[in-house]
N, C-alpha and C positions, 0 to 999 in steps of 0.2 A: 502493500498501497503505497503513496505519496499524497504530500501535501505541498500543495506549497507550487509558487510557479516555475520556480530558478535552481538553479542548479548552478552550481562555482563553478570555472574551472578549475579553479585556484587547489579544490578540495576532490573534485568526482571526474575530471579525467574529462573536457569538450573544446581543448584548445592544441593549438599543434601536431604534433604530428607525430605519429610512432613508429615504430621499429622492431619487428623480431629477430632474435637470435635467429642465427643460422643453422647453430646445434643442436641438436636438441640433449639436456643432462639424462643418463640414464635414472631408467623406470619414473620417471616425468612426466606425464601431461605438459605441451606446450600450445598455443596458439599461435600459429605464425602465417595462415591466409590472409587474404587482402586487409585491409580494417579497417573503417570498422561497421568489418562488413563488408560483401559486394554493393551497391547502393542499392536503397530501398524506400523508394518511392515514400509516400507520406502518407502513417494510414496501413499501411500493409504490412505481414512478414514478414520477419529476417529469410533472409534467403540462404541456400545450402550450397555445397559441394557433391555435387550429385552420382561425380565420378573424377574420378584422383591419375594420374600415370604422373611415374616419375622415369627419366631419360632411363635407363640402364649401364649402373656404373658410373650416373652423374648425379647421385647424392643432390646434387644444385639445383638442379631444371626440374623443374616440376607443374606438369600443368592440372590445370583448376575446370571441372565443366560446371557451371551454377546456371540456373536459369534468366541471367542475364548476360550470358556468353562464356565462352574460354581466356581461362588469365594464364597468364603462363609465369612465373620468374626463373631468373638462372645464377640468383647468388640466396637457396635456400628459403625464400622469405623476405627478406629484404624489405623487397618492393616487392612490385606488381604489374603488370603490363594486358590490358583486353587487343587478344591475336586475331577473336574472332567473335562478332555478333553476329545470328539467324533474322535476319530482320525482317520481320512481317510488309515495313508498312505504320503507318498513321502517325498522331502526334500527340504524345511522344509514340516513335518508335515503338512499335511491338515485337518484341526479338524472342527467337523460338527454345526452352531450356538446352542443354548441351547435357541429353542423359550417358552418355559411355562412350571414354577414351581407350584409345591403341595405340603404343608406340610398336612402330618398327622397331625388332629387334636388330636386324639387317640395317639397319638406317634409321639412325631415331632421327633426325629431321624428317620424316616424316613418319606422317600422323592422321590419325584416324578422331571423326567428332560424329557421336551417331548423334541427331537433332529430333525433335518428336516428328519429323517428319523426312528424314534424309543420311542419307551418308555424304560428311564432307570430309576431307583430303589433302595434307597440305606437301608440302613437298620443300619445303624451304622452311621451317624447322617456325611454320606460323605466319611469316608472314603475306603468304597469298596460300586462299581457302579456294575449291571448286567441290560441288560438287559430285559423285561419283555415281550413287545407286539415288533417284528419288525414291521414295514412295506415298501410303502412306501412313505409316507405322512401321517402324524396327523395333524389332521385341529381341533383338539378340544383335553382338558381334561378339565374334572370336577374338584373343589375342590376335599379335600379329608379327609369327616365329618365321624367321630367318629359314629358306629352302620348306614350307609351308602356302597353302592357300589361304584365303581370307575368304570368312562363311559367313551371314549373316539371315538374319530371319526377318522379313518385312512384309507387310502387306506390301499385296495388287495395285494400283492407283487406279481405280473406276472399280473390277468389279470386285476387290474386297474380301477374295481368299486369298490365303495367307501363301510364302513361297521363301522355302528358305536357302539361298546359292550360296555359289560358291565365281571365286575371284582369284585367278593360278598367277594373271598381271599383277597385283596388287592394287584394286578395285579398275584398273580402264576396263573393263570384261568385267559381266558377269551368266553367270548357267545358272539354270534350275536345277537344287534335285530332286527326281520325283520319287525317290523311296517318303521319306520326309515331307511332302506336297498335304499339302493343309494343317500338318501340327504344328501347332503352338511353343517352338521353340524358345524357351530362359536364356540357355544359352549353351556354350558351348568351348568346350577344354581342346589343346591340342600338349599330345604328349611331347611332349620336347627332346628327350631319349632316342622317339623313332615320328617324326612328320606326317608321318602316313593315317595313324590312327589318329581318329576325331572323335570325342564324345560326345551327345545334343547330349541336352536335359531339356523334354517334353510337360509338358502337361497338360495335365486336364487326358492324354491322348486318349480316342477314343477304341487302341487297341490298348491297351492296358500297361504300356508300359512306360517304364519315366526315364528309360536312360539310353539312346541309341547310339552303337559304333561303327565307324566305319576305321575300314583296314587300306582303303584306298587311297586317300587323301579325296576323300568324303564322294566319290562315283556311288560309289553300292552305298548301304546301310541298314544293321536286325537291331535287332532291341531286345538287350540287354540288364534290361530291367525289371527283371525280376525276382521278387523280395523285397522291392523296394513297397514298403507297406503304406506310400500317399501315391496318390497320383498327384497332388497337387506341390510339384517342384518349384522351383525359386532359381537356384544356384549353381553348383557343378563348377571343378576345380580338380587337375592332376598333380601331384608329387610323385616327378615322374622321377628323383628322385628313390621313390618308396614302394617305384609302382603301386601309388595308392590311388582310387577316388573313391574324392567324399563328394556325393550329395545333399542339399537342404534341401528341406519342406516348411512349409506353412502352418502343418497339425500334425509332424511328427520324427519332426527331430531332427538331426543331418545320422545318416545310411553310411557306408566305407564299402569299400573288396579293395581284394590283396589282388583276384586272380580273376579279372579284366569281364570284372561282370558274373561270373557263373555264381556267385551269392554274394551275399548284403548282408547286414548285419548293421543296425543299430548304435552308434554309441553318442548318445547324453546322458552319461552321469556327471553329474552339475553344471546342469543346461535347463534353463528353464522351461517350463512351460509354453512356452514360445515361438512364434513364427517365426525363423530362420531363415533370414531377405539374402547375406550375401555369405560367404564360406571360400575363402584364399592361404596358401601355401607360403612363407615366408623362409628365411632361411637355416638349416636346422631341423627340416618337418616340419618348424611349430605349425597350427592353422589355427584360424582365427573367424570365426562364426559373430556374425552380429543380430541383433534380432528391431519387433516392428521398438518400443519402446525400453526393452528393458536392459537392453544396453550390449556389448561385448564379452567373451569369452576368447577364451584361445586352452587349445594344448597339446605336451610336448611331448607323449605319449601314442603320439595317432588317430586321435580322437576318445585313449579307451575314461578318459577325465579332461575334464575342464577346469581353470580357472576362471576368475572373475576378473578382468582386464578393464571396464569403466564404463560410466555415461550408461546408467541404470536407473532408467525412467526420462532419458533423452530421445528422439527421433533421429538415429542412424542413419544416413541419405545416403553415408556408401564407406568404403573401408579398402584398404589396398596395404601389401605386403611388400619389402621391397627384396627379390629372393633372395640380395644379395648383398643379405646384412641385416639386424639386429631392426631397425626401425618401422616403424608402424605406422602408416593413418590412416585418421577419421576422419566425415564431415559428418557433423549432424549441425542442426535450427541453428545456423549465426556466425558455424566457426568451423575453418579447416585446421584439424589437429596435430599431432604426435607423440608417442613418447619409442624412447631404445629399453628395451627388456634386455636386462643383465642378468645376471645369475642372481643369485638371490639375493633380497633387499634383504637391510642391517639398518641399524640407526642409530643417531646418535644426535644428544642435542645439540645445535649446533644456531649459530644467525640466520640461516632461512630453511631450517626443517620443527616443526618441534615430534615431542617422545613419548606416548601421550599410551597411558594405558600400560602402566609397569612399563613402556617401550616397546610394546609390542605394532604399537601404529608409528609410521613413519608419514605427516603429514608436512609438502609444501603446498605451497599456493604461490603462481605467475601470476602476474597482471600487464593490460595491454590500455593506455591512454593516451592520449593527446599533449597530452606534461610529461608523458615521461612509461617506456613501458620494463621491464626485466622482471628479476625474482623476487618476492617479496620476501620482507623481512619478519622475522617470530619473533615470540614471548609467551615464554611459559607461564601462565598462571596457579595453578593447578597438578593435584599428577594425571585430571583425565581432558584440562582444558588450558588451550594460547591462544592468543588470539597474531593477527599477520597486518600489517602497516604496507606501506606502499609508498609515500612518498614526503613525510616526517617523521620522527620517533613517536610523535606528543600527540597524532593523528591517524588512531586504530581504524580497521579499517574492518576487517573481516576477525569473529569469534566463531568458533568449534571446539566441541567437544566428543571427545570415543565415551562408551560405555557403554560397562558388559552385561546386555539381555539376557544373560542365557538361559538363568532359572525362568525367566518370562517365557520365552519366544524363541530362544533355541544359538539367537545371534547378538552380536556385539551392533553399536546406534550410533550415528555417526549424526551430531546436526549441529548447525551452528549457522548465525546469526549473520545481516551483513549492515555495518556506518559507511557504504562506497554502495554508486551504485557503477561504476566503469568495467571494463569485461575481466573476469574475472579467471580462474582454473588450479583450483582447488586439487591434490591425487594427494589419495590416503594409501597406504600399500602395509597389507598385511606379514610382518616381518615373518613369522612362522608359518606359517601357505604359504606368501611368494601374490596373495589371491590383488588387484588393486580394487581401490572404487572411482569414478572424479568426477567433478562436478565443473558444469563450467556458467559462468552468466552473464550474456547477455548487458549488451552495452546499454543502458540504459535500464537495467530490472534492478529493482531492488527485493535481495531474493531473505527470504529463511525457509529451511531445513530441514528436515528430521526422514532419516531417512533408517527406518526401526529393524531392516531386513540387509543393511550392507555388508558383513559379513558374521557368516557361518563361525560358530565356535566348536571350528576345531583344530584339535594341533598344537604345542607347546608354545609359551609366549617365551622369548629371550632371555637371559640376566637384563637390567633398563642397564644399561652403559655408561653415560655419564648421566652427576648428582641434577637436580631441578635445579636451574637459575632464577637467582632470591630477581624478583625486580625492585629498582627501589622509586619509593610512595612520594608523590614529589609533594614541598611544602604549602598548604592550604590557609589561605589572603584569610582574613580577620572579616571580612566583610558578610557569608556565612562564617553560622556554629556546628559546624562538621561534630557528626554524630556517629554510633556503631549503627541506626540506622540511614541516615544522609551524608550522600555525596554534597563537595563545593564546588564546582566544576567551573570554568572558563574565567578563571583570576578570584572565587569567591563570590561573583558577582551573583548564579546562578545555587538555588537547594534543587536538590532530587533525592526524594524520599518514594518508594515502594511499599505500596500494602499487596497481598498475592491471599488468594484460598486456599483453605488445603482440598476442601471439593465443592461442586458447581454452589453448594446452601454453608459454605462454611468452615468454621472461622476465618476471621480474619484476621494478620499478624501482621505486622510489619516484618519486610526485605533488607538481613541486614542488608551493606552497602563496603565496599571496598575499593579504594580509589584505585583506579592504573597510570594518567597518565595528567595533567592540570585541567584538560580538557576531557576525559572518557572517566568512566568508568564503569565496573557492574557491581547486580547483586546476587545474591543462592538463599534458596528460598529453607532446601530441609537439611542438606548439606553441606559443609563450609568448601568440598572440592569440586564441588556439583557447580557451577557457575549458571544461570540460569537466563541474564538477563545481563544486557551492556549496554550505558547506556552514551553517547557525547553531547555536548555544546556548544556549535561553536563561530565566533564572529562574521557574518558574512554581511558585515554593513555596508563594506567597499564593492559588495555583486547586488547586490539588493534592496540597503538601509531594513538588514533584519538580522536577530539573532537563530540560529539554528539547533532547530531540537532532532535529532540520529539516537532511535533504539535499532540493534535486532533482536529477535529473541531465540535461544534455546529450550522456547519451553512452550505449550502449549496447557499453561493451565488457566486460568480467572485471575488478573492483575492488574493494577491501577498505579500510574504513572505521576505524580505528580510532582511538578515543572514548574518551582518560587523563583520571578525575578526580584532582590535586593532590593536592587535600586528601586524599582516603583514600585512594590509588591503585589505585582501579577501576577496570573498562573495558568499553565495547560493541563489540561489532566489527561491523559492517553488511559479508556478503555481497554483491558483487553480480555472477550468470553473464551471460554473455559474450550477448549480442541480448537484455539483458533493457533499458528504460529505467522508470529507478524513480523519482518521489518518494518520501518515507519523512516521517511528525511523529511520533517517540515520547514521547509525554509520562508514558512514568513511567522514564526515562533513569536517571537519578539519584537 
């Protein structure tokens, strides 16, 4: 929830330019796409990276497909350029979304882009493009491998019938493949060790097979999907090094075969009961799977076990696993992010990381804004709670806690409350299991989150690797009389009191207060190690003539916040009902 109409550039990052790091730190998600995301018309939702392609052996050069066109970076995301837009016409011009991208492994200057009604190609690294296949709809485009044909499934113009086609001259000409006539092919996969072996994932096949295989470069096809307990196929990928094919379904999880489709096994341990929309394979035969809104998962043992990799609750639009490195990419609503998965994460308290819940969980954050971008600075509050600041140590931006809820629902819980609406990404790593959860905040959004299914409470926590860092408590001015239940903020001018109710029916009790900086403090309700609410008061008079009140909640109990201006006697009261998790920015408070 947001109050007031002015948000200061100095505090929330709405002036200047942003720059993303060209290198992703180990085991931490980092946002690096066009900032503050691709141009968004007023009143519309944020764009998403619908397709991602990284030039082989050149991770600095990346193409990303958005609703607004193809974007390209040659410096790892520090700068981006629009290299293609499929303009339909109109004022403003209407552009078709870019749904898929494929880079020619033998000639990286050749790139294919799928729009809603065509396949476009560039042979000069994006300088110029031309359509090589025009259709009323393209549902699949194969990887483009050296020595292999290019495969696509498209709807014929006018007729409405689907036809799978192949090109042996990199898209100059196309011929239909009769064995796949009328079938809705969702994805093609080519065996890199034998480019004549091609697989096609067919959704809702009238013949009852989910997968077809060709061993003659697409000239003929035979069904090889017996044993896949679904006809609702979304994607497939081949791990040529391991000789294993993986198929994603929207209603039965992931299936694999290691015997050319003669038999199939469901491999879903650790995956949620959700539609699996994308699968990909990275270096070391690591398999990745993404769901509609239940996050990304990875497996390092051929799908036998899956671990969370992040973004549970976010709409994942695309994924890309770099086959030559441990870097993995994901496109979500408003964000293009990457992470380098390395060995089992460990935790040491430091200036950029929190070690919470007896050191089991490592928490890091990064941010991007118009006034600066980088890694967030960390400060510990209790054994379970800490906060991050972005621009100045006295300006708390996000507070986070990890609680052990295993006695209630078998999980560890992650709560965070924001006092900022800049873009930021939080990564929480379970050092006992290697599982990762991440939370992306879109520029302009003020969030409070309660994830009570963040991590299953399995594995043994490691010993605490370093001691808790004590906070320096700021001196308080005499304008406000501080006490165990009151904060005196912003030079002591503003007194903050909080009352909470244990149940919806009461009783009402004063919350104990703890200062953090001269402008910020927190309140706890039930346990002094469990931070529930963070409040800060900033002087925004140079921007809009007002003092501003921000608060971020890590609790959904009922409470009321009373902020008193001791210079004028004026008060503001903020009520939170039971069951509500709120973050508020009131930029016209006083």
